[in-house]
C-alpha positions as CSV (number, residue, x, y, z in Angstrom):
1,M,25.1,-25.9,-87.3
2,A,25.3,-28.2,-84.3
3,R,29.0,-27.6,-84.1
4,I,28.4,-23.8,-84.1
5,I,25.9,-24.2,-81.3
6,L,28.3,-26.3,-79.2
7,I,31.0,-23.6,-79.7
8,I,28.7,-20.9,-78.6
9,I,27.7,-22.9,-75.5
10,F,31.3,-23.6,-74.7
11,F,32.4,-20.0,-74.8
12,S,29.3,-18.9,-72.8
13,L,30.1,-21.4,-70.1
14,T,33.8,-20.2,-70.1
15,I,32.7,-16.6,-69.7
16,I,30.3,-17.5,-66.9
17,S,33.0,-19.6,-65.2
18,C,35.6,-16.8,-65.4
19,G,33.1,-14.3,-64.1
20,R,32.4,-16.5,-61.1
21,E,36.1,-17.0,-60.4
22,E,36.8,-13.3,-60.7
23,K,34.0,-12.5,-58.4
24,S,35.2,-15.0,-55.9
25,L,38.7,-13.6,-56.0
26,N,37.5,-10.0,-55.7
27,T,35.4,-11.0,-52.7
28,L,38.3,-12.7,-51.1
29,N,40.4,-9.5,-51.6
30,S,37.9,-7.0,-50.3
31,H,36.1,-8.9,-47.6
32,F,38.7,-11.4,-46.4
33,F,37.7,-10.8,-42.8
34,T,34.0,-11.2,-42.8
35,N,32.5,-14.3,-41.2
36,E,30.2,-15.0,-44.1
37,Q,33.1,-16.7,-45.9
38,Y,34.2,-18.9,-42.9
39,K,33.3,-22.4,-42.1
40,F,33.5,-24.0,-38.7
41,T,34.5,-27.4,-37.4
42,L,34.4,-28.8,-33.8
43,V,37.9,-29.7,-32.6
44,D,37.1,-30.3,-28.9
45,K,34.1,-30.2,-26.6
46,G,32.8,-26.7,-27.0
47,I,35.7,-25.5,-29.2
48,K,35.2,-24.7,-32.9
49,M,37.9,-23.6,-35.4
50,A,37.0,-21.2,-38.1
51,Y,38.6,-21.6,-41.5
52,L,38.5,-20.5,-45.1
53,D,38.2,-23.2,-47.8
54,I,38.8,-21.5,-51.2
55,G,39.0,-23.1,-54.6
56,S,37.9,-26.3,-56.1
57,I,37.7,-29.3,-53.8
58,D,39.4,-31.3,-56.6
59,N,42.5,-29.2,-56.7
60,P,45.7,-29.9,-54.8
61,I,45.6,-28.7,-51.2
62,V,47.6,-25.8,-49.8
63,L,47.3,-25.3,-46.0
64,L,48.3,-21.9,-44.7
65,L,48.9,-21.5,-41.0
66,H,49.3,-18.2,-39.2
67,G,51.2,-17.4,-36.0
68,E,51.1,-15.0,-33.1
69,P,49.2,-12.6,-32.8
70,N,47.4,-12.7,-36.2
71,N,45.0,-14.9,-38.0
72,S,43.9,-15.9,-41.5
73,F,43.7,-12.3,-42.5
74,V,47.5,-12.2,-42.7
75,F,47.2,-14.3,-46.0
76,R,44.8,-11.9,-47.7
77,N,47.5,-10.9,-50.2
78,I,48.7,-14.4,-50.9
79,A,45.7,-16.8,-51.0
80,P,44.0,-15.4,-54.0
81,Y,47.0,-16.0,-56.2
82,L,47.4,-19.5,-55.0
83,V,43.7,-20.1,-55.9
84,K,44.4,-18.7,-59.4
85,Q,47.1,-21.4,-59.7
86,N,44.4,-24.0,-59.2
87,Y,45.0,-24.9,-55.6
88,R,42.4,-25.5,-53.0
89,V,43.6,-23.1,-50.2
90,I,42.6,-23.8,-46.6
91,I,43.4,-21.2,-44.0
92,P,42.3,-21.9,-40.4
93,D,42.3,-19.5,-37.5
94,L,44.1,-21.3,-34.6
95,V,42.0,-21.7,-31.5
96,G,42.0,-18.3,-29.7
97,F,42.5,-16.3,-32.9
98,G,40.3,-14.8,-35.6
99,Y,36.8,-16.3,-35.7
100,S,37.8,-19.5,-33.9
101,D,36.6,-19.9,-30.4
102,K,38.5,-18.3,-27.6
103,P,38.7,-20.4,-24.5
104,K,37.8,-18.6,-21.2
105,N,39.7,-21.2,-19.2
106,A,43.3,-20.2,-19.6
107,A,44.4,-23.6,-18.1
108,I,43.5,-25.5,-21.3
109,I,45.7,-23.2,-23.4
110,T,48.7,-25.5,-23.8
111,Y,51.2,-26.3,-26.6
112,S,49.9,-29.9,-26.6
113,N,46.3,-28.9,-26.8
114,Q,46.9,-26.6,-29.7
115,T,48.7,-29.5,-31.4
116,K,45.7,-31.8,-30.7
117,W,43.2,-29.2,-32.0
118,L,45.1,-28.8,-35.3
119,N,45.4,-32.5,-35.6
120,T,41.7,-32.8,-35.2
121,F,41.1,-30.0,-37.7
122,I,43.2,-31.9,-40.3
123,D,41.3,-35.1,-39.6
124,N,37.9,-33.4,-39.7
125,L,38.6,-32.0,-43.2
126,K,40.2,-35.3,-44.3
127,L,43.2,-33.5,-45.6
128,T,45.9,-35.5,-47.4
129,D,48.8,-34.7,-49.8
130,I,49.1,-31.3,-48.0
131,N,51.3,-28.5,-49.3
132,L,52.0,-26.6,-46.2
133,F,53.2,-23.1,-45.5
134,A,53.4,-22.3,-41.8
135,H,54.6,-19.2,-40.0
136,D,55.7,-18.7,-36.4
137,W,53.3,-20.6,-34.0
138,G,51.5,-22.1,-37.0
139,G,54.8,-23.9,-37.8
140,M,55.8,-24.7,-34.2
141,I,52.5,-26.5,-33.9
142,S,52.3,-28.1,-37.4
143,L,55.9,-29.3,-37.4
144,R,55.0,-31.6,-34.6
145,I,52.3,-33.0,-36.8
146,V,54.7,-33.3,-39.8
147,A,57.0,-35.2,-37.6
148,E,54.4,-37.7,-36.4
149,R,52.3,-38.0,-39.6
150,Q,54.7,-37.5,-42.5
151,K,52.5,-39.3,-45.0
152,L,50.0,-36.5,-44.9
153,F,52.4,-33.9,-46.3
154,S,53.7,-33.5,-49.9
155,K,55.8,-30.4,-49.3
156,V,56.6,-28.2,-46.4
157,A,57.7,-24.6,-46.2
158,V,58.1,-22.8,-42.9
159,S,59.0,-19.3,-41.8
160,Y,60.1,-18.5,-38.2
161,S,59.2,-22.0,-37.1
162,Y,61.2,-24.4,-35.0
163,L,60.7,-27.1,-32.3
164,F,62.4,-25.6,-29.3
165,E,64.0,-28.3,-27.1
166,G,64.5,-26.1,-24.0
167,D,68.3,-25.7,-24.2
168,E,68.2,-22.7,-26.6
169,V,69.3,-19.3,-25.4
170,I,66.3,-17.1,-25.1
171,P,67.3,-13.4,-25.7
172,E,66.2,-10.7,-23.3
173,S,64.2,-9.1,-26.0
174,F,61.9,-12.1,-26.3
175,M,61.6,-12.4,-22.5
176,G,60.5,-8.8,-22.6
177,F,57.9,-9.7,-25.2
178,I,56.6,-12.5,-22.9
179,N,56.2,-10.0,-20.1
180,Y,54.5,-7.5,-22.4
181,A,52.0,-10.1,-23.7
182,K,51.2,-11.4,-20.2
183,N,50.9,-8.1,-18.3
184,D,50.7,-4.9,-20.4
185,S,47.3,-3.3,-20.4
186,T,48.1,-1.7,-23.8
187,F,48.7,-5.1,-25.5
188,S,47.5,-4.8,-29.1
189,A,47.7,-7.3,-31.9
190,G,47.7,-4.5,-34.5
191,N,50.7,-2.8,-32.8
192,I,52.7,-6.0,-32.6
193,M,52.1,-6.6,-36.3
194,D,53.3,-3.1,-37.0
195,W,56.4,-3.5,-34.9
196,G,57.2,-6.8,-36.6
197,T,57.1,-5.3,-40.2
198,N,59.5,-3.0,-42.1
199,I,56.6,-1.3,-43.8
200,K,54.2,1.0,-41.9
201,L,50.8,-0.7,-41.6
202,P,47.8,1.5,-42.1
203,D,45.6,2.1,-39.1
204,S,42.8,0.2,-40.9
205,I,44.9,-2.9,-41.2
206,K,46.0,-2.7,-37.5
207,A,42.4,-2.2,-36.5
208,T,41.5,-5.4,-38.5
209,Y,44.1,-7.4,-36.6
210,N,42.6,-6.0,-33.3
211,Q,39.0,-6.8,-34.4
212,P,38.7,-10.4,-33.1
213,F,39.5,-9.4,-29.5
214,I,36.5,-7.8,-27.8
215,T,36.4,-9.0,-24.2
216,K,39.3,-9.4,-21.7
217,S,39.1,-13.2,-22.0
218,D,39.4,-13.1,-25.8
219,Y,43.0,-12.2,-25.2
220,N,43.7,-15.4,-23.2
221,V,45.4,-17.3,-25.9
222,V,47.2,-14.5,-27.7
223,R,48.7,-13.3,-24.4
224,K,49.8,-16.8,-23.3
225,F,51.3,-18.0,-26.6
226,P,54.8,-16.5,-26.2
227,S,55.3,-18.1,-22.8
228,L,54.4,-21.6,-24.3
229,I,57.8,-21.9,-25.9
230,P,59.7,-24.3,-23.6
231,T,62.8,-22.8,-22.0
232,N,63.9,-25.8,-19.9
233,V,65.0,-29.2,-21.1
234,Q,62.9,-30.8,-18.4
235,D,59.7,-29.1,-19.4
236,N,57.2,-31.7,-20.7
237,E,56.7,-29.7,-24.0
238,A,60.5,-29.6,-24.4
239,I,60.7,-33.4,-24.0
240,I,58.0,-33.8,-26.6
241,N,59.9,-31.6,-29.0
242,Q,63.2,-33.4,-28.3
243,R,61.5,-36.7,-29.3
244,L,59.7,-35.2,-32.3
245,N,62.8,-33.4,-33.7
246,K,64.3,-36.8,-34.2
247,K,61.4,-37.9,-36.3
248,L,61.2,-34.5,-38.1
249,N,64.8,-34.9,-39.2
250,L,63.7,-38.0,-41.2
251,F,61.2,-36.1,-43.3
252,D,62.5,-36.7,-46.8
253,K,60.0,-34.8,-48.9
254,P,60.8,-31.2,-50.1
255,F,61.2,-28.9,-47.2
256,V,62.2,-25.2,-47.5
257,T,62.8,-22.3,-45.1
258,I,61.8,-18.7,-45.7
259,W,63.3,-16.2,-43.2
260,G,63.7,-12.4,-43.1
261,N,67.1,-10.7,-42.9
262,H,66.5,-8.7,-39.7
263,N,68.6,-9.4,-36.7
264,D,66.2,-11.2,-34.4
265,L,68.2,-13.2,-31.9
266,M,65.3,-15.4,-31.0
267,W,65.2,-16.8,-34.6
268,K,68.6,-16.1,-36.0
269,G,70.2,-19.4,-37.3
270,K,67.1,-21.6,-36.6
271,D,66.6,-21.9,-40.3
272,R,70.1,-23.2,-40.8
273,I,69.5,-25.8,-38.2
274,L,66.5,-27.1,-40.0
275,Q,68.3,-27.0,-43.3
276,K,71.2,-29.1,-41.8
277,N,69.1,-31.6,-39.9
278,I,66.0,-32.4,-42.0
279,I,66.6,-34.8,-44.9
280,G,64.1,-33.1,-47.2
281,A,65.8,-29.7,-46.7
282,K,69.1,-30.8,-48.1
283,N,69.8,-29.7,-51.7
284,Q,66.8,-27.3,-51.7
285,T,66.7,-23.6,-52.4
286,H,66.2,-21.7,-49.1
287,Y,65.3,-18.1,-48.8
288,I,66.3,-15.0,-46.9
289,L,64.1,-12.0,-47.8
290,E,64.5,-8.3,-47.2
291,S,61.9,-8.5,-44.5
292,N,61.1,-8.3,-40.8
293,H,59.3,-11.1,-38.9
294,F,56.0,-10.8,-40.7
295,I,57.0,-11.7,-44.2
296,Q,53.4,-11.9,-45.3
297,E,53.1,-8.1,-44.8
298,D,56.6,-7.1,-45.9
299,K,57.0,-9.3,-49.0
300,P,53.7,-10.8,-50.0
301,N,54.5,-10.9,-53.7
302,E,57.9,-12.5,-53.3
303,L,56.5,-15.0,-50.8
304,T,53.6,-15.9,-53.1
305,Q,55.9,-16.6,-56.0
306,I,58.2,-18.7,-53.8
307,L,55.3,-20.8,-52.8
308,I,53.9,-21.1,-56.3
309,D,57.2,-22.3,-57.6
310,F,57.8,-24.6,-54.7
311,F,54.4,-26.3,-54.8
312,K,54.6,-27.1,-58.5
313,D,54.4,-30.8,-59.4
314,D,57.8,-30.7,-61.1
315,Y,59.7,-29.2,-58.1
316,N,62.2,-31.6,-56.6
């Protein structure tokens, strides 16, 4: 009799647990961009970063980092499935994006400050043994941290991320984007997301990408980010990247690149440089997807499966 009671209790708890998990995942899917789910941490005087922390605190950590001009919402079709694979998934909004604070003083928006703020975020949450996927500026910032603090990371996957040293050829198309971001009154995060995908984004999704930007000063960071890429070897940020690339090349844990196959001259071949130079990238499977710049929108299922396979314990 006692055994029967224990069995009943076990199955009851299992059903309750599954119900809670399903509810959590459904909430994540349908209300990914509501501030009730976000937590906040102070990363500098008067500057807080917003973040999602999903899944059991005891599970291995996956850190997802977005780029320009989006936010954690870009991972809405990916994060729930990583949670189902028993990962603790952490998705911050970089300073100036999403629900994170948006500095009114444009002078403090620098590459180095963004690196400092993300470093502080990692320290505040006491993150270790990190499985990282970083896209675009999320990678250009976090690769600096990977280079300096290699022990924090277990595996690293990047998409459209590179530490520019200032001697790269910057195509006219990207210079035009810098000018657009700085000066065009019609600047829109939603439109940029649509331009950078092969699929046609619904108006509701574009509107959600525009949602965080209300006042003129809210656009300070997102308008400035493209111009933060160093274009001269004497730039201080370029000199920092020159030094850090030497350290990054010594990263010997698994490192993979995930690029799209569109002909973007700004990013073409940067994945091959990483594959050639970084110790941990050698003898790995690297990926070129049928995708434009925003792989999270064009190929969420393929990207998710790549990350699940890559982050497995038995992946070498």
